C-alpha positions as CSV (number, residue, x, y, z in Angstrom):
1,R,0.0,0.0,0.0
2,A,2.9,2.4,0.8
3,I,4.2,2.0,-2.7
4,Q,0.8,2.7,-4.2
5,T,0.1,5.8,-2.1
6,E,3.6,7.3,-1.4
7,I,5.6,6.6,-4.6
8,Y,3.1,6.7,-7.5
9,A,1.4,10.0,-8.3
10,D,-0.3,11.7,-11.3
11,T,2.8,13.9,-11.8
12,P,5.9,13.5,-14.0
13,E,7.8,12.3,-10.9
14,G,5.0,9.8,-10.0
15,M,6.4,6.9,-12.1
16,P,9.4,5.5,-10.3
17,G,12.3,4.3,-12.4
18,N,12.0,2.9,-16.0
19,D,8.5,1.8,-16.7
20,D,9.8,-1.1,-18.7
21,G,7.2,-0.9,-21.5
22,G,4.3,-0.7,-19.2
23,T,5.2,-3.4,-16.6
24,L,5.1,-1.0,-13.6
25,S,1.9,0.6,-14.8
26,A,0.3,-2.8,-15.2
27,W,1.4,-3.8,-11.7
28,Y,-0.1,-0.6,-10.3
29,A,-3.4,-1.1,-12.2
30,L,-3.7,-4.7,-11.1
31,S,-2.8,-4.1,-7.5
32,A,-5.1,-1.1,-7.3
33,I,-8.0,-3.3,-8.2
34,G,-6.9,-6.0,-5.8
35,L,-5.3,-8.6,-8.1
36,Y,-1.7,-9.9,-8.0
37,P,-0.6,-12.2,-10.9
38,L,1.4,-15.3,-10.0
39,N,4.3,-15.3,-12.3
40,G,4.3,-18.2,-14.8
41,T,0.7,-19.2,-14.1
42,A,-2.8,-18.1,-15.1
43,C,-3.6,-17.6,-11.4
44,Y,-4.1,-14.4,-9.4
45,V,-4.1,-13.7,-5.7
46,L,-6.8,-11.5,-4.3
47,T,-5.4,-8.5,-2.3
48,T,-6.9,-5.4,-0.7
49,P,-8.0,-3.0,-3.5
50,L,-7.5,0.8,-3.3
51,F,-11.2,1.1,-4.0
52,D,-14.3,0.1,-2.0
53,R,-15.7,-1.7,-5.1
54,V,-14.2,-2.7,-8.5
55,T,-16.2,-4.0,-11.4
56,I,-14.6,-5.6,-14.4
57,D,-16.6,-6.6,-17.5
58,R,-15.3,-9.8,-19.0
59,P,-16.6,-12.0,-21.8
60,E,-17.4,-14.7,-19.2
61,G,-19.3,-12.3,-17.0
62,V,-18.8,-9.5,-14.6
63,L,-16.1,-9.8,-11.9
64,T,-16.8,-7.6,-8.8
65,I,-14.2,-7.1,-6.0
66,E,-15.5,-5.5,-2.8
67,A,-13.4,-4.4,0.1
68,A,-15.0,-5.3,3.4
């Protein structure tokens, strides 16, 4: 959470280091919605999202993540 709230920002200085073609941005987006991809698998770990509720429209149906 500290990395999300203290290092990232919507300013030119808000993207730490080299973004590596979007890798850091993708990590931030996934972690902000409460998902952490397990490297080398098709699995994700659910984590605490930055938002109270996240809704993702997928071809298989809607995925909703709610923070309790």
